[in-house]
N, C-alpha and C positions, 0 to 999 in steps of 0.2 A: 356242614350248617346249612343255611337255607338255600335255595337254587341263586345262582351264580346269577353278577348284577352284567349291566352289563359295562362297561371298563367306564365309561363319563358317566358312569352314576355310586364308581366307589370312592370312600373316605378317606381319606389319607392318616396314617396314625403316625406320627411324631411322634411322641412323649410318651415317657417309659410309663408310667399310671396309667393308660391307653391301652396299650402294648398290655402289659401284663394284665388286664382284667381281659382282653381277645383271649390270650393263652389259659387263663385259668378257666373260661367258658366252654371251650374246646378243650382242656386237661377234662376238666370234669363231665365234658359229655360224648369222653374217651377216648379222644383223638389220643394216637400215641405219640412221645417227643419230635420222633425223625417223618412225623406230617405235617408237623405244627405248621410250619413255614409254608409248605402246598394247601392248606386250607387258610388258611388264614388272609394269603393270597389273593382268594375267588372272592374272597369278598373287599378287604381294604387295598388300599398302596399305603408299603408297611418302608420306613425306617430299619433297613437292615443293620444298619450299624447295631443301635438299638435296638434291635429285635433280639440280636447275641447277646448283647448286654444283659438282658431281661434277661434271655436264656442264663447265663452264666453264673448269674446271682441268683437264680432259685433251684 
């Protein structure tokens, strides 16, 4: 993804559809599944329970 933002500028991802969209974008850019959490948390605050549900369902 792009440059890391300051923590105060991070958007919160709590909805499944938003997390799924972010995961889809990262995967389309070649991010490996093992690296998704690291990459997504560089840009967003993520509901980890929902993130794990998204990964289990996909």
